[in-house]
Residue, then its C-alpha position, 0 to 999 in steps of 0.5 A: m230255740f225256735t219253732t218252725y211252721k211250714t205254711r208255704e213251699n220253698n219258704p225262706k229260711a233264717v239262721f240264728v247264731g249266738d246268744q238268745t237275747p230278747l231282741i233275737t227272740d222278737i226278731a225271730q218271732y216277727l219273721n216266723e209270723r211271716d212264714v220264714e222258717l227259723f233255724s239255730g246254728k252251731n257256728l258261723s259256718d251254718a250261716f250258709f244253710g239259710n237265705y238270711f243270717f243273724y249273728i249276735g256276738k263280737e267282731s273277732d268271730v266275724k273274720s272267719f265268716l268273711e273268709k268263708a263267704e268269699n263275696k257270696p254271703p247270704k243276706s246277713l245282719l251282724i248284731m254287735p255292741i261295737i265295731s272297728g272302723e276297719l271292719q266297717k269300711f271293709l264291709e262297705n267296700n266288698y259286700l254292698n247291702q248283703i251284710k249289714i251291721l246293727l250296733i246295740n246293747k244285747n241286753l236291751a228289751p226291745t219294743a215292737e217299734i224297735v223290732e220293726q225299725i230293725i226289720d225295715f233296716f235289714f230288708t229295705d234300707l240302703n244304709r249299711t249300719l244302724d246305730l241304736t246304742s243310744l237306746m241303752p248305753i254300753d258298759r265297755a268294761e263289762l263288754k271286755k268280760e263278756n263271752l259272746a261265743p256262739k251257743i250250741a244248737t238246739p235238738e231241733v236244729e241238730q236233727v236238721i243238720k243230722e238229716n243233711t249229714e245222713e243224706i251225704s253219708l247215704r250217698e257215700k255208702i251207695n258209692e262204695t257199693p261196686g258198680i253203683v256211683i251217684e254223682s252230681p254233674q258238678i262233682q263229675i266236672e270238678k273231678d275231671i279238672q282235678s284229674l287233669h291237673k294231677k296227670q299234668a303234674v305226674e307227667k312233669n315229675q316223670n318226664n326224664k324217666f318216661p318221656v311222652t311223645k307229642n302225639k300221646q300228649r295231644s291225645f291225652f289232652s284231647k280226651i280231657a278237653t273232649t270230656i269237659f267240652l261234652a259235659l259243658l255242652v250237655l249242661t249248656i243245652i239244658f241250661l239254654g232251654e231253661i233260660i229261654i223259658t225263664f225269660l219268656l215267663l218273666s216277660t209274660l209276668r211283666t206284662q200280666d194284668f192279673k185278670n186271671p189269677n189262676l193262669l198267673k198262678t200256673k205260670t208262676n209255678i212253672l217259673k219257680f220250677v224252671s228258674s230254680n233248675a236253671l240256677s242249679q245248672w248254672r251253679t254247676m257250670m261255675p267252675l268251668w267259667e273260672v277255668v276260662k277266666q270268665r267268672e264275672l260273666g258267670e256270676g252275672v248270669e247267676s245273679v239274673l237267675d237268682i232275681s228271676s227266682h225271687v220274682s217268681q216268689v213275688s208273683d206267687m205271693s201277689v196272687d194270694a194278695i189279690n185273692d185276699l183283696s177280692l175277698v175284702w173288697k166284696q165283704v166291705l161293699s156287699g153289705e153283708q157282715n163277715n166275721n173273717l174280715n179281720e183275719t183276711l186283712s191280717r193275712l193281706k197285710t202279711n203278704i204285702t210286707l213279704i212282697d215288699m221285702e222280696l222287692a227290696f232284695i230284687e231292687a238291690k240285686i238288680k243294682s249289683s255289679q254282677a247283674l249289671i254285667i248281664c243287663q248292660k250286654q247288647v243282647v236282643g231284648l235283654n237290656n229292655l227286659c232289665k230296664n222295664g223290669q226295674e221300672k216295674i219293680s220300682t212302681i210296685r214298690q211305691f205301692t207296697i211301701k204306701a200300702k204298708q203305711i196305710f194298712p194299720l188305718l184300714p180296720d178303724a177306717i171301715g168301722l171295725n172299731g165303731p161306726r165311721k162316717y165320711m163326706v165324699m166331695l164330687q168335683n167337676n174338674m171340667e170347671l177347675r177349682p183349686t182342689g180339683g173342680f167345682i163342687g156340684a154334689f156330695a155324698i155321705i157314706s157310712f161304715d160299720a163292722g167293716v161293711l158299707k152301710n149307707v150312701e146318700l147323695s145330695d145336691v150341693y145347692s140344697a145344702d147351701g140353701q140351709l146355711k144360717g148366718h153370714i160368712d165372708p167369702p174370699l175376695p175373688i169369689r165375692t168380686y168375680l162371682g158376685q157372691e155375698h156369702w160363702y157357701m160349701r160349693d166354693a169352700n175349696w178355694n185353698p189349694d191345700f187339701t189339709k186345710t180345705g178338708e177341714q173347711l168342708a167338714w165345718f160347712l157340712d156341720k153348719e149347713i145340714n148338721v152332720s159331723v164326719d170322720g173325714v172328707w174324700a175328694v174325687d173328680l170325673t177323671l177317677a170315675k172315668s178310669i173306673i168305668g174304663v175297667l168296668g165297661e159300659i154302665n147301663l142306666p135304664d131310668f135315664s135310657e143312657k149307656i155310660t162309657a169312659d168316653n161319653l161320661f162327661i157329656k152325658t153327666h153334663e146333659n143330665t145334671n145341668q140342662d133345664f136345671f132349676p132350684g129345687s130340682t132333684q135331677k142331679k141327685d137322681f142321675l148321680s145316685s143311679l150312676f153310683k149304684s150301677m157302678m157299685g153293682e158292677i164291681t160286686a157282681q161281675k166275676n170277670i172284673s180285675n180287682w187288681d185293675i181297680v186297685q191300680v186305678l185308685f192308687q194312680s188316682f191318689q198319685q195323680k190327685h184325682l182322689q184326696i183324703f182328709f181325716t179329722n183324726s190327727a194321727f190318721e191325717q199325719v199318716i196320709k201326709d207322710i204317704g203324700w195323699a193329703g194334698e198338702m202344699k208345703n216347700t220341704d227342706c231337702g237337707i244339708n247342702c241342698f237348695s230347695d226350689y218349688l213351683s205350683l200353678i193353681d187355676a180357678n175357673l170363675g167363668v161359671n162354665k165347663t171350659n176346662y174341657y177344651v183348655e190346654k196349658n203349657i209351661e216353659d221355665k228357663i232357669y239361669f244359674q249364677k254364682n249367688t243367684i238363680q233367675h227364672a223366666m217362666t212363660i205359661k200359655y193357655k189355649n182355649n179350643s172351645p168353639i165359639s158356637d158352643e154355649k152349653i159347655g164352652g165359652i170364655y175361660k176366666d181364670y184366677l191363676r195363683i203361682y206358688l213359689p219359695k218364700d224368698a223369691q223376688i218378682v222382677e217382671t210380670n206381663l200378660n200378652n206382652q202388656l206389663l203388669k203392676i203390683s196390686t195395691d188391693p188384696i186382689a189380682t186384676k187384669s192389669a195388676v198381680l197380687q203377691a201374698e204369703s202362704g205358709n212358707l211359700i208366696s203366691v203370685g195371683v193374676l186374672i186371665d181371660v182367654r176367649p174361645e179359639t184364642e190363646a193367652s200368654l203370661t210371663l213371670v221373671y223372678t230371682q232367688p238367692l243361691i245359698v249353699s254351704n259346700n261345693p258340689f251341692t244338690y239342687q232340688l225342684s219340686l213340681i207340684k201338680q194341681a188336683g184335677t188337672q190332666a197332664d200339663k206339658v212342662s219344659l225346663n231349660f237349665n242354663y249354667p256357666e260352661t265351667w260348672n258340672f251339672k249332673p241329673i240324679n233321679i231323671g228317668q227313675s222316679n220322674s217320667g220326663q226326659l232330657t232332650l238337649v244336653k250340651n255345655g252350659e244348657v240342659t232341657y228337661n221335658t215332662n207331662l205333669l201327671q203327678n208331683q215330680i221332685i227333680n234333683w241335680e248335683i251341681e259343682s260350681k267352678 
């Protein structure tokens, strides 16, 4: 029925029972291409032969399977045309996510999208049932006539079963030979226990005929207890050694930085061997835990050991993925075409998919009741190991999920389907602008056949000087910068990069007649992080040594001092720096490619790197991933109230004062029956020395605060001075501007903060609290501005003491913590390193 290819030791196994339909064939092919071994079983009992089980049939055949499973089934997908409410409820209450239901017409000819949907559901979805019957309605009359009994196994599978049977028979024949006995520790322990029960029964039945003295009874029980104790002691000593090694290795892997893949591979192999043995030993001891009525504890340890085994699989595949990533990295950046690039990308994609599948299993396993029993034990280091491990796995899964989404774009993006050209916008976030910083320079990079062909840097002023015609700039740029025309250097006024990326591509075409396939926005923080991985960068042409600590100062000195129109010093310095960094990445053997990937991933998450594609399909993928820099208040669903807050600063002081500026946000949120009121205070502190005229100076900030569209402004004051609503289409020092922006509104205000002083802005606004049911979910989206570092945010929630206010995702997907919790008041403090979505479950009374 299925062909198996063994491409890696200890491959996961999938067992299939039931009709071989097109759907089953496609699922099997999908798994086989990802190194999962396939087997066809005779009946439902064969489910326990593999790691994954797929059954296509009817509900009545499932009952015997559940009876044999005894709450320990393999990860199973039951494919049926219909299911009773009774069975569905039973599965949900007893098997967590181990058993899932797919409702579908077995005659459906599936597409690749349907198969991927089913695979994602099976391995990663938290839902237990997937209903696809709408794709092809089921004829219930025909359903009654169908015989969906399991089919007979193929010769290949019968051979596997035969080999297992022969192995057992061989052991039995050897045991029949006088003087030779081969038994596992588990069999020996079980026999001892059975012997104990039998002898007790014989003593009870023969008590009247052959009385046994108390001393003999004690002697008998003592021998049995000693036998069991010694067997348990031996197994425990072996197990403890293995479990200690397992947890030491887990701790090492948890802090491993992947800089030495060979060392990591060795540790991984040791972990795989030790954890497998420890798991086997522990399962041998399980009958004893049942005797002493500690089955839950035994199952908890078994679950943790099972997790460590899967962690070793993830680590093993991660090493392979990192090695492939290194090959791709060097092939793309070296400038040398390689015909194996497609093959390497395909292998890398497969590895990431398998890693994500394993991580999904581990996540579910950690949250299972068995694992929680152990993780909640107050054992030194164990609780922290579970907590840190769960956080690390969650972080890695964020990467693998996004990597799976973006991988289909890579071949086209790097020119495997034809030449591609991109604009890389270099933003200086020490002079903050809405999408990350002032645009001082840009680069045009070209890819062809999967290779970086050309990089050409330019000073933005050189391109702006070639603009023909007049374009009206945004009013704040005209008013506060004195610019009569709109140029590319100021084209990032819209904080939504999906709009700004398109605007920049338009300016590039109009100014220097270059069309691009996309726009990338990077800032100095990204460059600093990469140099932090590479180490010191030597620029002999400028007699400079650039480090992560001096990058900003050295860049400013070599690009801005003594600058005059027509000067090439900015272009020359940035070109030299870029080429040196690229040389270090491709030449140094001790650089961790994983560290570079982590920097890029973190930069996407923290908005120091943003992407816009002119291809609408590609752009939609980037939006879905969350790397497009889109500004939009999304609906959080039924019976959920969606709130939104984003602060966008624009430095219009023609200086680099953001190098010195600190910003703190405090928002007091008051919940009432039908209303939510915000009293928000934003504090700026300009630490610029009065004597520093080169970098520092007055911080002239045009601030825009983005809020939900139904927000009503109650009061605004700056440094305790009440501000009025502006009647002109621009904010001033005495008046705020309220304007619509998509499904949001913006509140603009002009703020001046002199060196070594502070400024404070207070904004009070209300929103109607409209929800359909009680309890309800409150979701607050805190959206970070691109280019900012880690603004401090304090949220103080106030509500009637009779209400229940329960956090849903604080401490999981968000980095902040609750610092004050009492009746009617909760405070949440965080550093806004990246966007945060905060959810609360609220029950009003």
